[in-house]
C-alpha positions in Angstrom: 10.5 -19.5 33.2 9.7 -22.3 31.5 10.5 -20.8 28.3 13.4 -19.4 29.0 15.0 -22.5 30.5 13.7 -24.2 27.1 15.1 -21.7 25.3 18.6 -22.8 27.0 18.4 -26.1 26.5 17.7 -25.6 22.7 20.5 -23.5 21.9 23.2 -25.1 24.3 21.9 -29.3 24.1 19.2 -30.1 21.6 20.5 -27.7 18.4 24.5 -28.5 18.9 23.5 -32.1 18.6 21.0 -31.7 15.9 23.2 -29.9 13.4 25.7 -32.6 14.4 23.7 -35.3 13.5 22.6 -34.1 10.4 26.7 -33.0 9.4 27.2 -36.5 10.0 24.4 -38.2 8.0 24.3 -35.3 5.5 28.1 -34.5 5.2 26.6 -31.0 5.0 27.0 -28.0 7.4 24.1 -26.2 8.5 24.4 -22.8 6.4 25.2 -25.1 3.2 21.7 -27.1 3.6 20.3 -23.7 3.8 22.0 -22.1 0.9 21.1 -25.4 -1.3 17.8 -25.2 -0.3 16.0 -22.3 0.1 16.2 -18.9 -1.7 15.5 -15.1 -1.2 14.6 -13.9 1.7 14.1 -17.2 2.9 17.4 -17.7 2.8 19.0 -14.8 3.5 17.4 -14.8 7.1 18.2 -18.7 7.6 21.8 -17.5 7.1 21.3 -14.7 9.0 19.5 -16.6 12.2 22.4 -19.6 11.4 25.4 -16.9 11.8 23.8 -15.7 14.9 23.7 -18.6 16.8 27.0 -19.8 15.6 29.6 -20.8 18.3 32.3 -18.9 16.4 32.9 -15.1 17.0 33.9 -14.9 13.1 30.8 -16.0 11.9 28.4 -14.4 14.7 30.3 -10.8 13.1 30.1 -12.0 9.3 27.9 -9.5 8.7 29.5 -6.5 11.0 31.9 -6.1 9.1 33.1 -3.5 6.8 31.8 -5.1 2.8 35.3 -4.7 1.4 36.2 -7.5 3.6 33.2 -10.0 2.3 35.5 -12.3 0.2 37.9 -12.7 3.2 34.9 -13.6 5.0 33.4 -16.3 2.9 36.9 -17.8 2.6 37.0 -17.8 6.7 33.8 -19.6 7.1 35.3 -21.7 4.6 37.9 -23.0 6.4 36.0 -23.1 9.3 33.2 -25.4 8.4 35.6 -27.9 6.3 33.5 -27.3 3.4 35.3 -27.9 -0.5 34.7 -25.5 -2.9 35.7 -28.2 -5.8 32.4 -30.5 -4.0 30.1 -27.0 -3.6 31.3 -24.6 -6.2 27.6 -22.5 -5.6 28.0 -22.3 -1.4 30.6 -19.6 -1.7 28.4 -17.3 -4.4 25.6 -18.1 -2.3 26.8 -17.2 0.9 28.7 -14.1 -0.5 25.1 -12.9 -2.0 23.2 -13.4 2.0 26.4 -11.6 3.4 25.6 -8.6 1.5 21.9 -8.7 1.8 22.1 -8.5 5.3 24.9 -5.7 5.7 23.0 -3.6 2.9 19.7 -3.7 5.2 22.2 -2.9 8.6 23.3 0.1 6.3 20.1 1.0 5.7 18.9 1.2 9.3 22.0 3.8 9.9 20.6 6.0 7.0 17.4 5.8 8.1 18.4 6.4 11.9 20.8 9.4 10.8 18.0 11.2 8.6 15.7 10.6 11.4 17.8 11.9 13.8 17.7 15.0 12.5 15.3 17.5 13.7 13.8 20.0 11.2 14.8 23.5 11.7 13.0 26.5 10.2 16.4 28.4 10.3 18.2 25.6 7.9 17.6 26.7 4.5 17.4 23.1 2.8 14.7 22.3 5.4 12.8 24.9 4.6 12.9 24.7 0.7 11.6 21.6 0.4 8.9 22.0 3.1 7.5 24.9 0.4 8.4 22.7 -2.6 5.9 19.9 -0.8 3.5 22.4 -1.1 4.1 23.7 -4.2 4.1 19.6 -5.3 0.6 19.5 -3.5 -0.9 23.0 -4.0 -0.2 23.8 -7.8 -1.6 27.1 -8.8 -1.8 28.1 -5.1 0.4 30.6 -3.2 1.4 30.3 0.6 0.4 33.8 1.5 3.3 33.3 4.4 5.5 30.8 6.5 3.7 30.9 8.8 -0.5 30.5 7.6 -3.1 28.1 8.5 -3.1 27.5 4.9 -0.7 23.8 6.0 -4.1 22.4 7.1 -4.9 22.0 3.5 -2.8 19.3 3.1 -2.9 17.8 6.3 -1.2 19.7 9.1 -2.2 20.4 12.2 -1.2 24.1 12.5 0.1 27.6 11.4 3.8 26.1 11.1 4.5 22.1 9.9 8.0 22.0 12.1 5.9 21.4 15.0 4.6 18.1 13.3 7.6 16.4 12.3 9.3 16.4 16.2 8.5 12.8 15.9 10.0 11.5 13.1 12.5 14.4 12.5 13.3 15.2 8.8 12.3 11.3 7.9 9.3 12.4 8.2 9.4 15.7 5.7 12.3 13.3 2.9 9.2 10.8 3.0 6.0 13.2 2.1 8.1 15.0 -0.3 9.5 12.1 -2.2 6.4 11.2 -2.5 5.3 14.4 -3.9 8.2 14.6 -5.9 8.5 11.4 -7.3 4.6 10.7 -8.1 2.9 14.0 -8.0 -0.1 13.1 -9.2 -0.6 9.9 -7.0 0.3 12.3 -3.9 -2.6 14.8 -5.5 -4.6 11.9 -5.8 -4.1 10.9 -2.4 -4.6 14.1 -1.1 -7.8 14.6 -3.1 -9.2 11.6 -0.9 -8.1 13.2 2.1 -10.5 15.8 1.8 -13.6 13.4 1.1 -16.8 14.9 2.9 -17.0 11.8 5.3 -14.2 9.5 5.1 -11.7 12.9 5.1 -8.4 12.5 7.1 -4.6 14.9 7.7 -3.1 14.1 4.6 0.5 15.0 6.4 -0.3 14.0 10.0 -1.1 10.5 8.8 1.5 10.7 5.9 4.1 11.0 9.1 2.2 8.4 11.1 3.0 6.0 7.7 6.9 7.3 8.2 6.1 5.8 12.1 5.2 2.4 11.0 7.7 2.1 7.9 10.7 3.3 10.4 9.0 0.7 12.6 9.0 -2.4 10.5 12.6 -1.5 9.2 14.1 -1.4 12.3 12.0 -4.2 13.8 13.4 -6.5 11.0 9.9 -7.2 9.3 10.9 -5.2 6.1 14.2 -8.0 6.0 11.3 -9.9 3.9 10.6 -7.4 1.0 14.5 -6.1 0.5 15.9 -9.4 0.4 13.3 -10.5 -2.1 14.3 -7.0 -4.5 15.2 -7.9 -7.1 17.3 -4.4 -7.0 21.2 -4.8 -7.8 23.1 -3.8 -5.2 22.4 -2.8 -1.4 19.5 -1.1 -1.0 19.4 2.8 -0.6 17.1 5.6 1.0 14.9 6.1 -2.5 14.2 2.2 -1.6 13.0 3.1 1.8 11.4 5.7 0.3 9.3 3.4 -1.9 8.0 1.5 0.3 6.6 4.4 2.4 5.1 5.6 -0.5 3.8 2.0 -1.4 2.7 1.8 2.1 0.7 5.1 1.9 -1.3 4.4 -0.9 -2.2 1.5 0.3 -3.5 2.7 3.6 -5.8 5.7 2.0 -7.3 2.6 0.3 -7.6 0.4 3.4 -9.0 3.3 5.0 -11.9 3.8 2.9 -12.7 0.1 3.0 -12.9 0.4 6.2 -15.6 3.1 6.2 -14.9 5.0 9.6 -17.3 6.6 11.7 -15.1 9.9 12.2 -10.9 10.5 12.2 -11.4 9.1 15.8 -11.0 5.0 14.5 -7.5 6.1 12.4 -5.5 4.5 16.0 -8.0 1.1 15.4 -7.7 1.2 11.3 -3.8 2.0 11.6 -3.7 -1.2 13.9 -5.7 -3.4 11.8 -3.6 -2.0 8.7 -0.3 -2.7 10.8 -1.8 -6.2 11.6 -2.5 -7.2 8.1 1.3 -5.8 6.8 3.1 -8.2 9.4 0.7 -11.2 8.0 2.1 -10.5 4.7 5.7 -10.2 5.7 6.1 -13.4 7.4 5.3 -15.0 4.2 8.8 -15.0 2.6 7.9 -15.1 -0.8 6.6 -11.6 -0.1 7.6 -8.8 -2.3 5.8 -4.8 -1.7 4.8 -4.4 -4.9 3.8 -0.8 -6.6 3.7 0.3 -10.4 6.0 3.1 -8.8 7.8 1.1 -6.9 8.8 -1.2 -9.7 9.6 1.6 -12.1 11.5 3.9 -9.0 13.7 0.2 -8.1 15.0 0.1 -11.6 17.0 4.0 -11.6 
């Protein structure tokens, strides 16, 4: 109750008073102070929060409209906030860059949601081909005896038909596994080999799908904004950039798993939660960029 009351007082009285006072003293609006005082994710996240909490509907919706209107939105904000471009020439370009980053992140969520919402279908030849190619990348020289076979367990699926393992994450789980095996084949084979360790082994595909779930959760909860808002890649993030983050997290989880020396696979939930906690701590640092040599190569393409 007290927290709700304090939040109400802060948003309706205290925050507006602080903003008014600083505007009078410094002669700049909150957005100007953010754009001048911060860079990277620290700047974009603060701009996003400021727009969201604005009393003006146009500012609240500034990141939700078509990206083609971004220049007009920036001009509208300049007018509402009475900002002179002659006195602050860097404000408009900085604000524009922030809006584009915010919009790009929102679009990435929608694209990822679309892939996740597509269920795997054995009647879809594209789905089937991707699954078979996943096997071929990971198990060169070993042919599948049939489509339904216990051999799938060799790359970490639970049963004779991997289709059932994609129910939770839909095609997103397969897309991520395939991207890793297709784009970073040798590294993917190394991780698969690690998963066969006699003492610390785990189910490669099942863990891979679980890391898809973790990566997806970090994305929709806004935790990956830190990484993407700091990303040096030109233009808005693409689905391939999400795949690259996934690859990085899967490789890092593999290292983390062995460092923990689990007694058996029943410790997976504990170790996975500990790994997520470590990630969240890392992503709270506004300077963080998730790095890996394969990510840096992929971001240039």
